[in-house]
N, C-alpha and C positions, 0 to 999 in steps of 0.2 A: 371919249375923245373921237372916235371914228365919225360919230354923228356930227359932232362940231365942226369938224374939218370937212367933211362931206358936205354939209349944208353951205359952207363958204366957197365950194366948188361945184355949182349946179351940173348934174349929170355925171357926176363922179361915183366911183364905188371905193369905199375905203374899208380896211380891216385891220385889226390888230390881234396877233396870234402868238402862242406858244406852241412850237412843234418840235417833236422828236424827229429830226429829218431822217436818221438812219433807219427808223421803223415806220416812218410815214404816219405817225400818230399825232393827233391834235390835242393838245392838253386844256387849251383856252382858246377861245375865238370870239370876238366881238366885231360886228360888221354894220355897215350902213349901205342901205341901198342895193341889196342883194336878195332875189326871190327865195323864199324858204326852200323850194324844190332844188336850187342849185347849190345852196347851202348844205342841205342834208347829203345830197349826192356828193358833195366835196368831202365832207365828214366821214361818209361810209366807203367812199371809193378813190375818188381822184386825188385826195392828199398823198396817197401812197405812189401815185404815179405822175405827180406834178414834175414836169421836165425842167422847172427852174430849181428844184432842190439842190442839185450841185452847184449851181451859181450861187445861191443864198448860202450855202455852208461854207464856200471858199470866200465870200465877200468879207470886206474889212468892217468891223462892228463900229457902228456910229457913223459912217459914211453914207451921205444921201446919194442914191442912184438914179439914173434916168434911163428908162428902159431903152429908147431908141438909140442912146449912146453906148450903153452897157451891155445890154442883152434883149435885143428886139423880139418881140413875139412872133415875128415871121421865121425866126429861126426854127421854130417848133411847129411850123404848118403842117407837117407830116405826122404828128402825134395825136394820140386818141385824146388826150387832155385838151388840145388846142381845137379840135374839130368837134368834139362832143361836149365839151364844158365852156371853154372860153369863148368860140365863136358863136354858138347860139344865143348867148346874151347880148345885151346891149353893145353898141361899138365902144369897146373898152380896152383896146389893144395898146394904147399909150398909157404910160405910167411912170411914176416916180415911187421910191420906197426908201426905208431905212432898215438896218437890222442891229439888235442889240443881243450880244453874245452872252448867254446865261449859263454857259457850261456845256459839257459833252452832250447833254441830252435835253437841253433847254435853248432852244433858239427863238428869240422874240422877233418879230418883224411886222413892219407897218408899210404895206403897200397901197398906193392910191391909183386907181385906174380910171381912164377917161377917154372920150373918142380921139382919135388921130387928128380930126379936123380943129380940136381945141388944144392940141399939143403946143403950139407957139404962144398960145395965151396962157396956158396953164402951168408949163414946165418951170419957169422961173419962179413964180409965186409958190408952187408947190414945194420946190427944193428949199425957198426960204423959210416956209412954215414947218416943214419937217426938221429943218436945221434948228429952229426955235424950241421945238418940243422935245429935241434930243435928249436934253439934260433931264427933263421930267421923266421920260420914258426910262432912262437909267436909274433914277432913283426909285421909281416904282418897282423896278425889278430887284434892286437891292434890298428893298423893304420887303418885298414878297419872298425873298431867299432867306431873310432872317426870321420872319414869321413861320415858313415852313420848317426851318431847323428847329425852332423852339417847339413846334406841335409835334414834330417827329421824336424829339427828346422826351417829351411828355409822354407819348405813346410808349416808346420803350421803357422808360422809367417805370411806368404803370405795369407794363408786363412782366417786370422783374421783381417788383417789390414783395410778391407773395411766393417768390421761388427761392427760398433759403435752403432747400434741402439737398440741392444738387447744382452743378455747373449750369448756368442759364446765361444766354446772351442773346443779342438781337442784332440781325444783320440785314442789309438791303439786297436786292436782287442780284448784285454784282458780289455778294459775299463780304462787302466791306462793314467792318464791325462799328456798330452804332452805340451799343452799352453792353455792359456784362456785370455780374456779381462777382464777390470775391472769389468764390470757388471757381469760376470760370477764368478769371485772371491767373490763379494758381495752376489751372490746367494747362493754359497756354504756356506758362513759364515752365512747366514740366515737359510739354511735348508729349506726354504718354498717349492721349487719345486725340488731340486737336492742337493745331498750332497757328500762330498769327504771323503771316509773312506779307510785308509790304501793305499792312491794313486789312488784308483779306484773310478769312478764316478758311482753313484746310483741315481735313481728317487725316490722322496719321497713317491709315491702312489704304493703300492704293484703290482697291475695288470699292471699299466703302466711301472714299473721297469722290470717286466717279458718280456713285449713286446720290451722295449728297449735293453735288453740283447740280445734277439733273433735276433733283427734288426742289431745291431752293429756286431754280430758274422757272419751274412750272408753278410753284406756289406764289412767287411774286408777280406772275402774269395772270394770276387767277384761274389757272388750269387745275384739274384734279390730278392726284398723284397717288400711286399705290405704294410710295416710298416714304410715308410719313414716319415710320420707325425703320431704323437701319441697325442692324447687329453685326458686330465684328468682334473678334479676339485677337489679342497678341500677348506678347510676354508680360505686359503691365496689366492686364485685366481683361475681363468679358464685358464689352461696352455696349450700351443702348443709346442711339442718338435718335431724339424725338424731335419733329419739326411741325409748326403750325404757323399759317399766315395770321398775322395780326389784322384786326378789323380796320378798314379805312376810316379816317376821322372826317367827319362831315365839315363843310363850311359853316354850318350853324352851330356846331358844337366848339369850334376853335376860333371863329371870327377870322380865319386865314382866307385871303382871297384866292378865287379859283384861278388867278392868273399862275399860281405856282402851287397845285396840289401837293399835299403830302405823299412821299413815295411809298411804294409797298414796302413792307418789312416782314421778316420771318422771325420767330421766337425758336430758339434751339435749346435743348435740354441734354445734357450728357451725363450719363449714369454708369458707374462701375457696378455691374450686377453682382459681382463676387463680393464686393465690398458691403453691398446691401444685406447679402446673406449672412456674412460675418458679423455685421453690427445690427442685425435685426432687433428691433426694440420690442419690449414685452410692455404693453400699455395697461396691463391689468390692474397695476396699482394705482391708476388714474381714478378709479372709482373710490377706493379709500381715501386718497389724499384729497381729492378735489370734489367728490361726490358726483362724477360723471356718470351719465346713464350708459348702458351697453350701446344704445344708437350713437351716443355722442362719441363713445370710444371708437366705434368704427368709423366716424367720420375723421377723427383725429389720426387714425392709421392710414387712411387714404391720403390725407393733407401731407403728413410726414413722408409719403412715398413720392411727393412732388406733384401730385393731382391738382388741378386748379379746383375751385369750388364746384364749376359746372362739371367738370370731368368726375369729380368725386360723386355729386349728385346722380350722374348717369350710371356710374359703377354700382352704386347702392341701390339703384332703383326708385329714387325719391325726386320730388320736384325741386327746382333750384331755389324757390322760397323756402322750402323745408329746410334745405341745407343752410341757408342764410339765417333762419331762425335759430337752429342747432349751433351754428357758428358763434352767433351772438351770446347764446346760452353759455357756450364753452369759454369764450372771452371773459364773461362775468365771473364764472366759477375759478378760472384760473388765474385771474388777475392780468390778462393779457389785453392787448387793444387792437391788434390787427393780425392777420394770418401770418405774416413773415415773423412776427415776434412769437406767436404760438409755435410756428414750426421750429423755430430755434429752441425754445424750451423743451418741445417734444424730443429733440436731439439730444438732451442729457439723459434720457431715460435708456436703460439697458436692462 
């Protein structure tokens, strides 16, 4: 769309973006008639110091704005953004633009810049064009939101399907609950180790909750953390909280437009270590009952403790492909068809 509009207004620069104004983070950007050097510098630096950010944040969604009337470029002539990014480009200080509000962290905007000398010629037609495409932009945003929601639900569901041995749930970077297994639902209801308040997950013990918040914030931003496992004790048990960032889903895998990429999510597992010791299973009978080999029994033990197949492979010192081959053999011998079903069956052994 930026190219189509830009070609109708020779000499203009048009962009369509999705930005997190608070963080100065550009999630999506499509442009017409801007040099790569300026584009890269905007993405890497100038987006974070854009003096128009506050104006766009407070602007009315869907209203077409004219820079000279609503927020002229000369207001920011003292800023680094104006002097080192905007001014060195072609004469593009005149502009019209429109904003579509996509939520607290998604602000979609389409500004069209052009020379001041063309303002009297371009302002009126540009306002008319952006007014006409306003509905299409809003529909594109709504569709992208729907597709993102579905892709995130698929990722969260896949992360939980093999976690039948303990309380497992998926949250976003703000600790909003995205999905949970039945054990987690029961845990939230009891409030013994974790609780759900206003849609956000918190840990029952104060210090552990502080560590949990920092770990979730780091993992959701792609930063390393030494708090992937948190231990705490209270009158209800001796608890271990394990956290892992879920892998992002690519556009090719989901078909979801980059306009609204799937947000970062964190898988959380909560175990009562005392309960594990009280109910430690003895899987020795699996050999006689199902004909499992010692190596297959060791893999069952790891899976029953809540490890993923990749984690179990690492702890057992075997390749992931070997672990997959053994799990398929176990499924065949035990009459199960997936890891969650196997773990549920193993939970009946004592």
